[in-house]
N, C-alpha and C positions, 0 to 999 in steps of 0.2 A: 879798298872797301873796308869800312869798319866792321869788325866781327863782334858778336855778342858773347856773353858768358855762356857756359854750358860745356858738356863733355861731348866727345865723339865716339861712336861705337866702333867695334872692330870692322864693321862694314863701311865705315866712313860717313855714317849718318849722324848729323849733329843733333844733340838733345838740348832743346831750349828750356829756359826756366819759366816759372809761372808768370813773371812780370813781362815776359816777351810776348805773351798772348795779346796784350793790349795793342802793341804796335801792329801785329798782323790783323787784328780786328779792324783797326782804323784804315789800313791800306786796302784790305779786302772790301770793306764797306764802300770806299771811294770808287774802286774799280767797278763794283756792282752798280753803284749809283749812275755812273756814266753809261753803262750798258742799258739801264732803265731809260735814261734821257734820250738816247739815240733811237729808241724803238719807233717813235712816231714819224721819223724821217725815212724809214724803210718802206718805200713805195715803188711801184713800176715807174720807170722814167728817171729815177734818181741814180746818179753815178756813184760808184763805190768810193771814189775820191772825195765826194761831198760828205759822205758819212765819216771818212777818216779826218777830214778837215774839222768837222764838228768835234770829234773825239779829241783831236790835238788841242783845240782851243779850250775845251772843258778841263782837260788835265791841267793846263796851265792856270786857268781861272780858279781852280780849286786848290792851288798851292802845291801840286805834285809835279813829278817829272815822268815822262814816258820812258819805260824801260827798253822799248824796242827801237826808238830813234837812235841810230848810231850803233846798234848792236850788230856786230859782224857786217857792218856796212848798210844795214837796213835803214830806210829813211821815212818810215811811216809810224803813226801812233797806234796802229791796229793791224791785224791780219783779217782779211775778209775773204772767205772761201765760199764760192757760189756753186751749187748743184753738185757736180762730180769732182770739185776740188775738195780734197780731204782736209788739208790744213795749209797754213802759210801762204794763203792767197794774197797777192799784192793789190792794194787799192789803186784804181786807175779810172780812165774816162768811160769805160764800158758801163752802160746803164742797165739797171735791173729790168727784167721783163715780168709780166704777170705770171705768177706761179713759181718764180724762182725761190729757192730756199738758200739761206746763207748763214754761215757761222761768223760771228764777230768776236775776236779774241783781243783782249786788252790787258796789258800789265802796266801798273803804275808803281812809282817809288814815292813813298810818303815817309818822311823822317827816317830814311834809310831802310824801311821795310818794303818788301815787294808784295803787291796784291795782284794776283793772276787769275783771270776767269774768262770763260767764253760761253756763249749760248746761241741757240738757233733763232732765226727770224724768217718771216715769210713776206714776200712782196706780192700783194694782191691775193688771189684765191689759192688756197692750199689744196693740192691734189690728194686723193685718198692714199696713194702709195707713199707719198712724201709725208703725210700726216702719220702714217703707221711707223715709218722709219724714225721720225723725230720722237715719237712716243717711246719706242723701244730703246732708243739711245738715251733718252732722259731716264727711263726706268733702270737701265743698266748702270748708269752713273750712281743712282741712289742705292741700288743694291750693293755696289762696290763700297760706297760710303758706310753702309750698314755693317759691313765686315770689318770696319776699322775700330779696334779696341786693343788695349794691351794684352799681349799673349797670343793674339792671332798673328798671321804672317802676311807678307805682301802677296804670296801665292794664293791666300784665301781671297784677297781683293780681286785678283785677276780671274780666279775661278768663278767667283760670283758673277762677274760681268760676262765672261765667255760662255758659261753654261746657259745663261738666260738668253743671250743674243742668238746663239746657234740653235736654241730650241725654237726661235722665231724664224728660222731659215734665213738669217742674215749672217754677216761675217764681221769679225773684229779685226781692225787693222793691226798688223804686227810691227810695222816699220817705224812707228812713233809711239811715245809713251809719256806718262806723267813723270814728275821730277820733284826732288826736294827743293825747297826755297826758304827764304827767311830774310836775311840781310844780303843774300845773293840771289840772282835770277834762277840759276840752275845749279843744283848740287845733288850728291847722292841722297836717296837711291833713285834708280830708274824704276818707275812704277808701271809695270806691265799690265795690260788689260786682258790678259789671258794667263793661265797658269794652273798649277795643281795645288790642292789644299795642303797646308802644312809646309810648303816649300818657300824658300827665300828668307830674308831677314825677319826677325821677330819684331812686331810693333811694340814701341815703348812710349810711355807718356812723355810729351815734349817734342815728338817728331812733327815737323811741318812738311807737307808735300801737296802736290796737285794730283787729282784723279781726273782724267780727261779722255774717256773712250771715244774713239772714232769708229763708226759703224757703217758698213756698206750694204746696200741692197743686193749687190752682186758678190763677186769674189773679193778677198781681202788684199790682193796685190795692188801696189801703188807704183808710181814713177814720178820722179822730180823733173820738171821742165827745164829748159835751157837757161832760165833766169836764176837757177840754183836755189830757188825758194819754193815755188808752187808745186805742191804734191797733188796728184790726181789719181783717180781710180784707173787701173789699166783697162778695165772693161767698160769704162765710161758710165758705170752705174752711179746712182745718187749716193752721196755720203753725208753723214750728220755727225755732230760732235757737241758735247756739253762738258764744261770744266768747272770744278770748284777747287779752291784751296782749303785745306783742312789742317787741323792740329789734333794730335792724339791727346785725349784727356785721361783721367784716372779710370773712368767708366766707359769711355767710348771715344767720340770725337766731336770737335766743334767745327762747323762750316764757317769760314771767314767771309765768304763771298755770296751770302744769301742776298737776293734781290730786295732792296728796301721797299719797293712798290709791288712785290709779288709777281714780277713779270719774267721770271727766269725761263718759263716755257712760253712759246709764242702764242698759244691759244688761251693763256691766262690774262686776266686784267683787261 
């Protein structure tokens, strides 16, 4: 994989240059556009494989490549995680039912840059408890992003998310985290969605990474099923997740994966 210019911190985190933001903007925009376009297809009676087929085709039509097809043997252009599936749900023939909530996660490669984002969708009518879970998860992500600025730490991001979620009597998943990206899919740092203020590496301008909190209505524990991908809540409680890719700027951060149509939240648009 071609590497870009820039230095690496003592924690192994690459610092990208100003010109590199343009590549991340384009890749993030494309990934977000695809998630906008799949939204009208999310309905009761639709198989998750149908959604993945649409995503696969759109990635190709828009001149990009899927980062997940072939990644560690994975053969799909998205992960689709329904109800109590926390993350890495595999698209398949199972059809959506009325009231199902689902996270769709897409990563594209455009001109060597990786755009990674996920958001929640609803098939049919949204239950009150699922609506509250989705809202808390979305707000937790945005609070984490608000903590991104030079001089803060990754612990500040995690603390902002954890303290808010737990105040709502929900739990933050510990078993999965965000990650650095750029011209590679996964790189340092691990971006934890829990933590203590002032702990962890210090944020610097030019860092690129994802923030992607997973929030459970019940306890935080997860387990991975026999397919070695699908992670579910141990207590079978509902789980939700939102993900943005961001870059640290001189005064804060830029979100690379904003929804072009304003559909990042399932009740918007």
